[in-house]
N, C-alpha and C positions, 0 to 999 in steps of 0.2 A: 504494500500500500504506500503510494508516494504522496506525502503531504508537502506541498510547496511552501518554501519560506519566502518572506518578503524580499530578502536579498536576491534570491533566485529570480523571482518575478521581475524585480526592478532591472536586473541584469538583462532580462529578455525584453525589456521595454513594455511589460504588462503591469496592470494595476488590478488588484482583486476588488470585488464589490464589497467584501466584508473581511475583516481581520478576526480570526478565531483566537481569542486570548485563552490559553490553555490553563494557566495558573500553576502554583506550586504543587497542589495536590494532584491535579490532572497530569502533571509532568513526572513526578517522582514517587507518588504513592502507588504501589502495585495494583491495589483495588481500583483506585480512581483512574488509572490508566485505561481500564476497560471502558469506563464512561467516555473518556476522550476518544477512544477508538470507535465506540458505538456512534457518537455524534459525528465524527469525521466520515464514517461510513454513510450516514444519512445525507450529509452534505454532498458527498460524491454521487450518491444515487440520484439525487434530485438535480444535480448539475449546477450547484452553486459555485461560483468562481471565488475561492477563498484562499487565504494563506495564513501562516503562523509566523511569529517572530523567531521561533527556535531559540538558539543560544543568546539572542539579543534580548529576550524577555526576562526581566527581573521580577522578583516578588513585588506586588503592588504597594507593599508597606502596610497593609491593613493590620496584620498582627502586631507590628511595631507600634502603630498609632493606638490601637486598642489597649496595649499593655502600658501605654504612657510614654513611649520613647519617640517623641515628636521629631527630634533631630534626625534619627534614623529614617523615619517615615518620609520626611521632606527630601532627604538625599536620594532615596529610592524613587520617589515620585518624580522628582525633577529629571532623573536619568531616563525613566520610562517615557515621560512627556517629550523629552528631546528626541528620543528614538522614534516615537509615534509621529511627531510633527515633521521630522525630517523625511519620513515616508509619505507624508500627506494623508495620513489615515483619517477617514471620516466616520466609518461605522465599525463597531466592535461587537462581537457576540462572545459570550462566555458561559460555561456550564457551572460556574461557581458564584453563588449569590454574594459572597464576601468581595470578590473581585468586581462583580457587577455594581454593587452598592458604592464602592469607593471610586471606581472609574466614572460612574455616572454622577455621583453627588458631591464628591470631595476633590476630584482632580480639576474641575473647572476653575476653582479659585487660584490654582497654581499655573493656569495657562493651558490646561488640557481639555479642549472642547470637542467632545465626540458624541455621536449617537450610539448609546450603549444598550444592547438588547440581551436579555437572558435567554438561554437556549430554549426554555419552555415556551416563551413568547414567539420565538422564531418558528418553532415546531407547529404552534397553533396557526400561525400565518400560512405556513406551507400546506397545512391540512385544509385550511379555508380556501386556498387557491387551487386545491385538487392536485398538488404536486406529490403529496405523500399518499400512496395507496397501500392498503394493508391486504394481506392474503385472506381469502375467505376461510372462516373457521381457524383463525390464527392461534398462536401458542397459548394465549391467555383468555380465550373465549370461555365465558361462564365462570371464570375464577373470581374469587373475592379479593379486591385490592383496597387497601386503605392508604390514604396519602397524608404524609407528614409535612406541615407547612414550615419551611425554613424561616427563621426570624428576619433575616436580611432580605428575603424575597417578599414575605407577607407583610408583617407589621412595618418594616422599614420602607418598603416600596409599593405596598398595596397590590401585589400581584397574587391573586388567589384563584382566579378563574382559568387562566391560560393552562396551567398544568392539569387541572381537572378536566378541561375540555379535550386535552390531548389523550388523557386516560380513558375518557368516555368512548373514544373511537375504537378502543380495543375490544368492545363488545363484552366487557367484564362487568361484574357487579361492584360499584364503587361504594364503599362503606366508610362513614366518617367516625373519627374518634370523638369522645365526648368533649375534649378540648381541641377545637380546630379553628381554622381561619384566624381572625384577630385574637381569639382566645387560646390559640395553640400554645402548647408548652415547648419551651426551648429544649433542644437535645443536650445542651450543656457544653457545646464546643465553641460557641460564638464569643466575641470579645476577647480573643486570644486565650480563652480557657483551654483550648485544644492542647496548648503547649506548656501548661503548668500543672503542678500538683494540686489536686482539689482540696478544698477545705472540708474538714470532717463534718458529716451530718448523719442522719439516720439511714439514708439510702443515697445511692448515686442518682443524679438527675436523669442520666441516659437509661438507667434500669427502669425508673419511674415511667419515662416516656415510652420505652419499648413495651412495658407491661400494658400501658393504655392501648398501644397498637395491637398487641396480642389479644386483648379483651374483645376485639372485633372479629376474632376467629378468621384472620385473613390467610390467603395463600401467598400473597405478596404485600410487602410494605414498600410503597413507592416513595422516593425522595427526589429532590431536585438540587441537592447540594452534597459535595463529596464529604464534607465534615459530618453532616447529619447521617450520611450513609455509614460512616465508620462507627459513630456512636450508637446507632440503632442496631447495627450488626453485632456489636459487643453486647447490647442488651438482650438480643435474641439468643446469642450463645450462652449468656448467663442463665437463661431459662431452658437451655439445651433443646431449642426448637429449630436449630438451623437446618435440620433435615426436612422439616415440614414447611417452613416459612422462608421465602427468599426476600432479601432487601435489595431492591434494584432502582437504578435511576430511571427517570421518565424516558430519557434517550435510549437506554438499553431495552426498555419494553417495546419502544417503537421499532428500533433496529431489528429486534428479533421477530417482529410481526410484519415487516414490509415485504412487498412482492419482490 
């Protein structure tokens, strides 16, 4: 699978219609790499002209800023903005709500003005345009799927419907957890919590959230964030349910069901 980089495209005198921002999780985490591949597969199949930055992509600086290291964040952000502006990037799509939120809402004040789209929103657009067609009686037909709202997608950016509309296309039964949409419970990874020791409490927050998901008796727990995916997978393993319940990204569900 050949994924073009911006450097390659520019050398050939081409410009992509969209830059796919892969993010640290999608680049380095073995589990999240599968999400990256699934989304890239979809982009290939529908014929979207896209590129990635490859080795020129740095961390957005989101974990640094959330952990209070503003200096580190600004250094990373300025370097990314310089790279993006040098290439004349106008539109960015990313599968990580943390990258999405910071690129969309916090880069503009540092000189990074881009149209930033989360991958679930792009998938919904492609479905509405009839570009994504699913196989009859796909892999998830009749399965029970519950969707977990990522904080940075839902509460921070008010994106609740796009991922659900994408999941509805699978001909599956969509079941909601008791805490969903704007009342959804955080998986515990946001705000740089992913990278620090947790404070002691009566239970881990990701176990609490995974239990809520398991209470809906799902076949699949759908997420739209690599961090949420990790936390929910750990929660499912804690209950020893990994043989019965899959934790999958929305892009993986679509990639597995496409014609």
